[in-house]
VEXTIPA-534928 format. One record per residue (C-alpha): residue number from 1; residue in one letter; x, y, z. Coordinates in nm, 3 decimals, always signed. Example, Ala and Ser with C-alpha at 12.3 -4.5 7.8 and 13.67 -1.06 7.14 Angstrom:
VEXTIPA-534928
+-----+--------+---------+---------+---------+
! num ! residu !      c1 !      c2 !      c3 !
+-----+--------+---------+---------+---------+
!   1 !      A !  +1.230 !  -0.450 !  +0.780 !
!   2 !      S !  +1.367 !  -0.106 !  +0.714 !
+-----+--------+---------+---------+---------+
//
This chain:
VEXTIPA-534928
+-----+--------+---------+---------+---------+
! num ! residu !      c1 !      c2 !      c3 !
+-----+--------+---------+---------+---------+
!   1 !      M !  -0.004 !  -0.008 !  +0.003 !
!   2 !      S !  +0.151 !  +0.332 !  -0.116 !
!   3 !      R !  +0.243 !  +0.638 !  +0.084 !
!   4 !      G !  +0.306 !  +0.836 !  -0.243 !
!   5 !      P !  +0.153 !  +1.183 !  -0.316 !
!   6 !      S !  -0.169 !  +1.249 !  -0.160 !
!   7 !      E !  -0.489 !  +1.431 !  -0.242 !
!   8 !      F !  -0.801 !  +1.519 !  -0.049 !
!   9 !      I !  -1.166 !  +1.446 !  -0.163 !
!  10 !      P !  -1.421 !  +1.692 !  +0.021 !
!  11 !      L !  -1.730 !  +1.489 !  +0.116 !
!  12 !      P !  -2.032 !  +1.528 !  +0.342 !
!  13 !      E !  -1.978 !  +1.316 !  +0.676 !
!  14 !      E !  -2.232 !  +1.071 !  +0.573 !
!  15 !      A !  -2.052 !  +0.997 !  +0.243 !
!  16 !      V !  -1.726 !  +0.948 !  +0.444 !
!  17 !      R !  -1.887 !  +0.700 !  +0.698 !
!  18 !      T !  -2.008 !  +0.514 !  +0.405 !
!  19 !      V !  -1.668 !  +0.519 !  +0.221 !
!  20 !      S !  -1.512 !  +0.398 !  +0.543 !
!  21 !      G !  -1.771 !  +0.128 !  +0.598 !
!  22 !      A !  -1.828 !  -0.065 !  +0.948 !
!  23 !      G !  -1.487 !  -0.123 !  +1.089 !
!  24 !      G !  -1.320 !  +0.025 !  +0.775 !
!  25 !      R !  -1.421 !  -0.267 !  +0.579 !
!  26 !      H !  -1.510 !  -0.050 !  +0.248 !
!  27 !      A !  -1.205 !  +0.156 !  +0.244 !
!  28 !      A !  -0.996 !  -0.177 !  +0.286 !
!  29 !      L !  -1.165 !  -0.319 !  -0.023 !
!  30 !      I !  -1.077 !  +0.001 !  -0.205 !
!  31 !      E !  -0.741 !  +0.005 !  -0.086 !
!  32 !      D !  -0.667 !  -0.344 !  -0.167 !
!  33 !      A !  -0.809 !  -0.300 !  -0.513 !
!  34 !      F !  -0.600 !  -0.012 !  -0.612 !
!  35 !      H !  -0.293 !  -0.013 !  -0.384 !
!  36 !      V !  -0.393 !  +0.329 !  -0.220 !
!  37 !      L !  -0.409 !  +0.445 !  +0.140 !
!  38 !      I !  -0.721 !  +0.607 !  +0.251 !
!  39 !      E !  -0.746 !  +0.843 !  +0.532 !
!  40 !      T !  -1.072 !  +1.015 !  +0.706 !
!  41 !      P !  -0.921 !  +1.324 !  +0.880 !
!  42 !      G !  -1.259 !  +1.492 !  +0.873 !
!  43 !      G !  -1.462 !  +1.668 !  +0.595 !
!  44 !      G !  -1.368 !  +1.421 !  +0.352 !
!  45 !      V !  -1.135 !  +1.146 !  +0.242 !
!  46 !      S !  -0.742 !  +1.176 !  +0.211 !
!  47 !      L !  -0.600 !  +0.945 !  -0.076 !
!  48 !      N !  -0.240 !  +0.832 !  -0.077 !
!  49 !      G !  -0.084 !  +0.669 !  -0.385 !
!  50 !      D !  +0.053 !  +0.721 !  -0.737 !
!  51 !      A !  -0.153 !  +0.919 !  -0.977 !
!  52 !      R !  -0.317 !  +0.623 !  -1.170 !
!  53 !      T !  -0.435 !  +0.446 !  -0.864 !
!  54 !      R !  -0.563 !  +0.769 !  -0.690 !
!  55 !      R !  -0.747 !  +0.836 !  -1.009 !
!  56 !      L !  -0.926 !  +0.492 !  -1.008 !
!  57 !      A !  -0.993 !  +0.504 !  -0.618 !
!  58 !      R !  -1.148 !  +0.845 !  -0.651 !
!  59 !      Q !  -1.375 !  +0.738 !  -0.913 !
!  60 !      A !  -1.512 !  +0.444 !  -0.705 !
!  61 !      I !  -1.511 !  +0.694 !  -0.414 !
!  62 !      E !  -1.732 !  +0.943 !  -0.602 !
!  63 !      T !  -1.961 !  +0.654 !  -0.722 !
!  64 !      L !  -2.022 !  +0.553 !  -0.351 !
!  65 !      A !  -2.091 !  +0.930 !  -0.283 !
!  66 !      A !  -2.332 !  +0.951 !  -0.553 !
!  67 !      R !  -2.523 !  +0.674 !  -0.427 !
!  68 !      V !  -2.537 !  +0.840 !  -0.065 !
!  69 !      A !  -2.647 !  +1.167 !  -0.207 !
!  70 !      A !  -2.928 !  +0.988 !  -0.398 !
!  71 !      G !  -3.058 !  +0.825 !  -0.083 !
!  72 !      L !  -2.927 !  +0.468 !  -0.176 !
!  73 !      E !  -2.820 !  +0.207 !  +0.036 !
!  74 !      V !  -2.429 !  +0.127 !  -0.009 !
!  75 !      T !  -2.366 !  -0.229 !  +0.081 !
!  76 !      T !  -2.030 !  -0.448 !  +0.030 !
!  77 !      A !  -2.153 !  -0.550 !  -0.309 !
!  78 !      D !  -2.209 !  -0.174 !  -0.397 !
!  79 !      V !  -1.851 !  -0.111 !  -0.305 !
!  80 !      R !  -1.709 !  -0.406 !  -0.522 !
!  81 !      V !  -1.929 !  -0.275 !  -0.821 !
!  82 !      A !  -1.820 !  +0.065 !  -0.789 !
!  83 !      I !  -1.458 !  -0.055 !  -0.795 !
!  84 !      D !  -1.520 !  -0.260 !  -1.120 !
!  85 !      Q !  -1.680 !  +0.052 !  -1.270 !
!  86 !      A !  -1.374 !  +0.254 !  -1.197 !
!  87 !      R !  -1.148 !  -0.021 !  -1.357 !
!  88 !      T !  -1.391 !  -0.073 !  -1.667 !
!  89 !      G !  -1.483 !  +0.274 !  -1.694 !
!  90 !      G !  -1.851 !  +0.183 !  -1.630 !
!  91 !      P !  -2.122 !  +0.438 !  -1.552 !
!  92 !      A !  -2.131 !  +0.617 !  -1.229 !
!  93 !      T !  -2.497 !  +0.698 !  -1.211 !
!  94 !      P !  -2.688 !  +0.401 !  -1.336 !
!  95 !      T !  -3.060 !  +0.415 !  -1.393 !
!  96 !      A !  -3.279 !  +0.327 !  -1.109 !
!  97 !      A !  -3.652 !  +0.224 !  -1.054 !
!  98 !      A !  -3.861 !  +0.310 !  -0.755 !
!  99 !      G !  -3.885 !  +0.066 !  -0.468 !
! 100 !      R !  -4.076 !  +0.081 !  -0.122 !
! 101 !      R !  -3.767 !  +0.202 !  +0.062 !
! 102 !      G !  -3.643 !  +0.440 !  -0.189 !
! 103 !      P !  -3.492 !  +0.414 !  -0.550 !
! 104 !      I !  -3.372 !  +0.060 !  -0.667 !
! 105 !      A !  -3.063 !  +0.141 !  -0.846 !
! 106 !      A !  -2.854 !  -0.060 !  -1.096 !
! 107 !      K !  -2.547 !  -0.193 !  -0.953 !
! 108 !      T !  -2.378 !  -0.243 !  -1.283 !
! 109 !      A !  -2.370 !  -0.105 !  -1.644 !
! 110 !      A !  -2.549 !  -0.417 !  -1.782 !
! 111 !      Q !  -2.828 !  -0.362 !  -1.505 !
! 112 !      A !  -2.845 !  -0.008 !  -1.623 !
! 113 !      A !  -2.905 !  -0.102 !  -1.983 !
! 114 !      Y !  -3.170 !  -0.352 !  -1.886 !
! 115 !      L !  -3.355 !  -0.101 !  -1.699 !
! 116 !      E !  -3.339 !  +0.158 !  -1.991 !
! 117 !      A !  -3.446 !  -0.152 !  -2.234 !
! 118 !      L !  -3.759 !  -0.188 !  -1.986 !
! 119 !      A !  -3.857 !  +0.143 !  -2.006 !
! 120 !      T !  -3.838 !  +0.199 !  -2.378 !
! 121 !      H !  -3.936 !  -0.139 !  -2.526 !
! 122 !      E !  -4.258 !  -0.366 !  -2.549 !
! 123 !      L !  -4.059 !  -0.701 !  -2.518 !
! 124 !      V !  -3.732 !  -0.728 !  -2.337 !
! 125 !      F !  -3.525 !  -1.041 !  -2.305 !
! 126 !      G !  -3.284 !  -1.033 !  -1.992 !
! 127 !      L !  -3.029 !  -1.331 !  -2.047 !
! 128 !      G !  -2.760 !  -1.440 !  -1.797 !
! 129 !      P !  -2.683 !  -1.616 !  -1.493 !
! 130 !      A !  -2.847 !  -1.635 !  -1.174 !
! 131 !      G !  -2.788 !  -1.337 !  -0.911 !
! 132 !      T !  -2.752 !  -1.098 !  -1.205 !
! 133 !      G !  -3.097 !  -0.915 !  -1.093 !
! 134 !      K !  -3.277 !  -1.002 !  -1.410 !
! 135 !      T !  -3.580 !  -1.101 !  -1.218 !
! 136 !      F !  -3.572 !  -0.864 !  -0.931 !
! 137 !      L !  -3.519 !  -0.587 !  -1.170 !
! 138 !      A !  -3.799 !  -0.667 !  -1.376 !
! 139 !      V !  -4.032 !  -0.717 !  -1.072 !
! 140 !      A !  -3.940 !  -0.379 !  -0.950 !
! 141 !      H !  -3.994 !  -0.211 !  -1.297 !
! 142 !      G !  -4.352 !  -0.397 !  -1.312 !
! 143 !      A !  -4.440 !  -0.305 !  -0.958 !
! 144 !      N !  -4.346 !  +0.081 !  -1.022 !
! 145 !      L !  -4.581 !  +0.073 !  -1.345 !
! 146 !      L !  -4.854 !  -0.087 !  -1.132 !
! 147 !      R !  -4.830 !  +0.176 !  -0.880 !
! 148 !      S !  -4.824 !  +0.472 !  -1.111 !
! 149 !      G !  -5.138 !  +0.316 !  -1.310 !
! 150 !      Q !  -4.938 !  +0.278 !  -1.618 !
! 151 !      V !  -5.053 !  -0.071 !  -1.599 !
! 152 !      D !  -5.376 !  -0.252 !  -1.465 !
! 153 !      R !  -5.204 !  -0.581 !  -1.368 !
! 154 !      L !  -4.865 !  -0.754 !  -1.313 !
! 155 !      I !  -4.852 !  -1.104 !  -1.421 !
! 156 !      V !  -4.584 !  -1.331 !  -1.357 !
! 157 !      T !  -4.568 !  -1.668 !  -1.522 !
! 158 !      R !  -4.313 !  -1.978 !  -1.548 !
! 159 !      P !  -4.249 !  -2.327 !  -1.598 !
! 160 !      A !  -4.357 !  -2.463 !  -1.252 !
! 161 !      V !  -4.178 !  -2.800 !  -1.279 !
! 162 !      E !  -3.942 !  -2.853 !  -1.565 !
! 163 !      A !  -4.125 !  -2.831 !  -1.881 !
! 164 !      G !  -4.423 !  -3.086 !  -1.804 !
! 165 !      E !  -4.563 !  -2.846 !  -1.513 !
! 166 !      R !  -4.666 !  -3.149 !  -1.315 !
! 167 !      L !  -4.917 !  -2.951 !  -1.094 !
! 168 !      G !  -5.149 !  -3.210 !  -1.068 !
! 169 !      F !  -4.936 !  -3.411 !  -0.845 !
! 170 !      L !  -4.901 !  -3.145 !  -0.575 !
! 171 !      P !  -5.152 !  -3.088 !  -0.294 !
! 172 !      G !  -5.385 !  -2.749 !  -0.284 !
! 173 !      D !  -5.548 !  -2.501 !  -0.527 !
! 174 !      L !  -5.382 !  -2.348 !  -0.805 !
! 175 !      T !  -5.213 !  -2.051 !  -0.591 !
! 176 !      E !  -5.091 !  -2.321 !  -0.332 !
! 177 !      K !  -4.954 !  -2.536 !  -0.620 !
! 178 !      V !  -4.766 !  -2.248 !  -0.790 !
! 179 !      D !  -4.623 !  -2.033 !  -0.475 !
! 180 !      P !  -4.340 !  -2.278 !  -0.410 !
! 181 !      Y !  -4.194 !  -2.225 !  -0.733 !
! 182 !      M !  -4.265 !  -1.846 !  -0.719 !
! 183 !      A !  -4.077 !  -1.807 !  -0.394 !
! 184 !      P !  -3.797 !  -1.578 !  -0.551 !
! 185 !      V !  -4.091 !  -1.341 !  -0.715 !
! 186 !      W !  -4.275 !  -1.319 !  -0.389 !
! 187 !      E !  -3.974 !  -1.213 !  -0.195 !
! 188 !      A !  -3.894 !  -0.962 !  -0.452 !
! 189 !      L !  -4.243 !  -0.809 !  -0.454 !
! 190 !      T !  -4.253 !  -0.811 !  -0.079 !
! 191 !      D !  -3.931 !  -0.627 !  -0.052 !
! 192 !      I !  -4.056 !  -0.386 !  -0.315 !
! 193 !      L !  -4.409 !  -0.319 !  -0.220 !
! 194 !      G !  -4.431 !  -0.450 !  +0.127 !
! 195 !      A !  -4.645 !  -0.734 !  +0.275 !
! 196 !      D !  -4.969 !  -0.565 !  +0.321 !
! 197 !      A !  -4.977 !  -0.372 !  -0.012 !
! 198 !      L !  -4.895 !  -0.712 !  -0.185 !
! 199 !      R !  -5.183 !  -0.905 !  -0.013 !
! 200 !      K !  -5.437 !  -0.620 !  -0.098 !
! 201 !      R !  -5.306 !  -0.607 !  -0.468 !
! 202 !      R !  -5.338 !  -0.988 !  -0.481 !
! 203 !      E !  -5.672 !  -0.997 !  -0.352 !
! 204 !      R !  -5.780 !  -0.725 !  -0.593 !
! 205 !      G !  -5.655 !  -0.925 !  -0.893 !
! 206 !      E !  -5.380 !  -0.669 !  -0.982 !
! 207 !      I !  -5.089 !  -0.904 !  -0.897 !
! 208 !      E !  -5.130 !  -1.247 !  -1.057 !
! 209 !      V !  -4.920 !  -1.562 !  -1.078 !
! 210 !      A !  -4.964 !  -1.870 !  -1.300 !
! 211 !      P !  -4.777 !  -2.133 !  -1.494 !
! 212 !      I !  -4.707 !  -2.115 !  -1.855 !
! 213 !      A !  -4.993 !  -2.373 !  -1.927 !
! 214 !      F !  -5.245 !  -2.112 !  -1.764 !
! 215 !      M !  -5.178 !  -1.845 !  -2.030 !
! 216 !      R !  -5.303 !  -2.028 !  -2.313 !
! 217 !      G !  -5.611 !  -1.868 !  -2.471 !
! 218 !      R !  -5.585 !  -1.541 !  -2.300 !
! 219 !      T !  -5.503 !  -1.179 !  -2.425 !
! 220 !      L !  -5.321 !  -1.001 !  -2.169 !
! 221 !      S !  -5.418 !  -0.631 !  -2.218 !
! 222 !      H !  -5.283 !  -0.318 !  -2.004 !
! 223 !      A !  -5.045 !  -0.560 !  -1.809 !
! 224 !      F !  -4.687 !  -0.606 !  -1.731 !
! 225 !      I !  -4.603 !  -0.958 !  -1.783 !
! 226 !      I !  -4.272 !  -1.130 !  -1.648 !
! 227 !      V !  -4.189 !  -1.485 !  -1.790 !
! 228 !      D !  -3.935 !  -1.620 !  -1.553 !
! 229 !      E !  -3.704 !  -1.895 !  -1.587 !
! 230 !      A !  -3.781 !  -1.890 !  -1.952 !
! 231 !      Q !  -3.519 !  -2.126 !  -2.069 !
! 232 !      N !  -3.729 !  -2.417 !  -1.950 !
! 233 !      T !  -4.034 !  -2.322 !  -2.170 !
! 234 !      T !  -4.071 !  -2.528 !  -2.478 !
! 235 !      R !  -4.072 !  -2.351 !  -2.830 !
! 236 !      L !  -4.473 !  -2.386 !  -2.832 !
! 237 !      Q !  -4.493 !  -2.247 !  -2.487 !
! 238 !      M !  -4.276 !  -1.945 !  -2.566 !
! 239 !      K !  -4.458 !  -1.872 !  -2.908 !
! 240 !      M !  -4.771 !  -1.919 !  -2.698 !
! 241 !      V !  -4.695 !  -1.669 !  -2.417 !
! 242 !      L !  -4.535 !  -1.407 !  -2.642 !
! 243 !      T !  -4.845 !  -1.390 !  -2.840 !
! 244 !      R !  -5.060 !  -1.301 !  -2.544 !
! 245 !      I !  -4.942 !  -0.958 !  -2.539 !
! 246 !      G !  -5.223 !  -0.734 !  -2.572 !
! 247 !      E !  -5.298 !  -0.361 !  -2.604 !
! 248 !      G !  -5.096 !  -0.141 !  -2.369 !
! 249 !      S !  -4.897 !  -0.437 !  -2.243 !
! 250 !      R !  -4.525 !  -0.478 !  -2.211 !
! 251 !      M !  -4.337 !  -0.801 !  -2.138 !
! 252 !      A !  -3.994 !  -0.895 !  -1.989 !
! 253 !      V !  -3.870 !  -1.257 !  -2.051 !
! 254 !      T !  -3.586 !  -1.384 !  -1.807 !
! 255 !      G !  -3.368 !  -1.655 !  -1.836 !
! 256 !      D !  -3.001 !  -1.848 !  -1.836 !
! 257 !      P !  -2.991 !  -2.016 !  -2.174 !
! 258 !      S !  -2.699 !  -2.225 !  -2.008 !
! 259 !      Q !  -2.931 !  -2.387 !  -1.762 !
! 260 !      V !  -3.187 !  -2.554 !  -1.949 !
! 261 !      D !  -3.367 !  -2.843 !  -1.774 !
! 262 !      L !  -3.568 !  -2.990 !  -2.055 !
! 263 !      V !  -3.542 !  -3.344 !  -2.143 !
! 264 !      N !  -3.444 !  -3.219 !  -2.504 !
! 265 !      P !  -3.235 !  -2.909 !  -2.451 !
! 266 !      N !  -3.259 !  -2.807 !  -2.818 !
! 267 !      D !  -3.645 !  -2.768 !  -2.759 !
! 268 !      S !  -3.583 !  -2.457 !  -2.546 !
! 269 !      G !  -3.817 !  -2.173 !  -2.624 !
! 270 !      L !  -3.589 !  -1.902 !  -2.506 !
! 271 !      A !  -3.273 !  -1.987 !  -2.721 !
! 272 !      H !  -3.520 !  -2.023 !  -3.012 !
! 273 !      A !  -3.691 !  -1.702 !  -2.942 !
! 274 !      V !  -3.359 !  -1.514 !  -2.915 !
! 275 !      S !  -3.246 !  -1.659 !  -3.230 !
! 276 !      I !  -3.545 !  -1.528 !  -3.455 !
! 277 !      L !  -3.644 !  -1.215 !  -3.261 !
! 278 !      E !  -3.312 !  -1.032 !  -3.231 !
! 279 !      G !  -3.319 !  -0.724 !  -3.421 !
! 280 !      V !  -3.720 !  -0.701 !  -3.442 !
! 281 !      E !  -3.847 !  -0.361 !  -3.387 !
! 282 !      G !  -3.982 !  -0.321 !  -3.032 !
! 283 !      V !  -3.777 !  -0.613 !  -2.904 !
! 284 !      A !  -3.462 !  -0.566 !  -2.678 !
! 285 !      M !  -3.191 !  -0.830 !  -2.576 !
! 286 !      R !  -2.996 !  -0.746 !  -2.295 !
! 287 !      R !  -2.723 !  -0.993 !  -2.167 !
! 288 !      F !  -2.543 !  -1.051 !  -1.847 !
! 289 !      A !  -2.217 !  -1.213 !  -1.740 !
! 290 !      S !  -2.065 !  -1.377 !  -1.439 !
! 291 !      A !  -1.920 !  -1.026 !  -1.368 !
! 292 !      D !  -2.265 !  -0.871 !  -1.318 !
! 293 !      I !  -2.351 !  -1.098 !  -1.030 !
! 294 !      V !  -2.446 !  -0.901 !  -0.725 !
! 295 !      R !  -2.477 !  -1.174 !  -0.476 !
! 296 !      H !  -2.173 !  -1.294 !  -0.253 !
! 297 !      P !  -1.856 !  -1.230 !  -0.453 !
! 298 !      L !  -1.805 !  -1.610 !  -0.440 !
! 299 !      V !  -2.103 !  -1.670 !  -0.660 !
! 300 !      G !  -1.953 !  -1.503 !  -0.945 !
! 301 !      R !  -1.632 !  -1.713 !  -0.915 !
! 302 !      I !  -1.837 !  -2.031 !  -0.890 !
! 303 !      V !  -2.019 !  -1.933 !  -1.229 !
! 304 !      K !  -1.697 !  -1.867 !  -1.396 !
! 305 !      A !  -1.530 !  -2.192 !  -1.286 !
! 306 !      Y !  -1.846 !  -2.379 !  -1.420 !
! 307 !      D !  -1.834 !  -2.149 !  -1.748 !
! 308 !      A !  -1.460 !  -2.263 !  -1.789 !
! 309 !      D !  -1.532 !  -2.644 !  -1.730 !
! 310 !      T !  -1.826 !  -2.618 !  -1.998 !
! 311 !      L !  -1.596 !  -2.462 !  -2.249 !
! 312 !      G !  -1.312 !  -2.702 !  -2.177 !
! 313 !      A !  -1.571 !  -3.007 !  -2.226 !
! 314 !      R !  -1.676 !  -2.874 !  -2.552 !
! 315 !      R !  -1.314 !  -2.858 !  -2.696 !
! 316 !      P !  -1.218 !  -3.138 !  -2.899 !
+-----+--------+---------+---------+---------+
//
């Protein structure tokens, strides 16, 4: 860690506390990433290091300060994202969607591009590994549209169990059968809307969940539709659900093309739809990589290891 030339970055005290982090953890991450020394003498942050490392560290610090100024929470994951953005030249002020506890901001450039696409296109495909925020951001965007009156309903659908949707073998009515498979969506909706608001909107029919098979024969007007785990839809299912879009509706289709659980992976409706719809007017494709994973950093390393193993197995 260098004790070279120094510079002082004036910051509000709240931003200084955030840059430091509990027990100095945030500052330690930035110091390790850029080989600088961070001190907080009061009224700002002092950076010691060579000109290049100070410039990169300053970019990361300013990104975190901007999040604080916008009223956003700053977690360890946000610090790592700010570090990556400084290294790669990513945007410091990503697009945000509204959540119950304040704005839900994109944490990576890919997430920012995804949110922008959701706001400007009728049909958006979010493609990439788990943990990149594809479904959560789509739910946040849809909940925002619902609360603002831009749509009348938020509808979430996904293959319930593999492609065959073996709901008949499960106890209970449709809601009880589907709910276990929709747990990630309910968690996101609860976090965004709050439990009481979610319950009331479900009772009024404003929020609906259903397996893919129950979309057949319907025209979904003035709705925001999320097709989750779309890699496990068949080609026929995908065509059917895509053609449910009605007047005033928008749709987000999320999935990981590398995680197909179908008996015949070549029948994946997601891969087929992407291959024929890319470039079609009104359709946007946004792709995420392991670098966009915003869960525990170990998840990103695990995904990279599996990707490398898959590539190695494909080589002759």
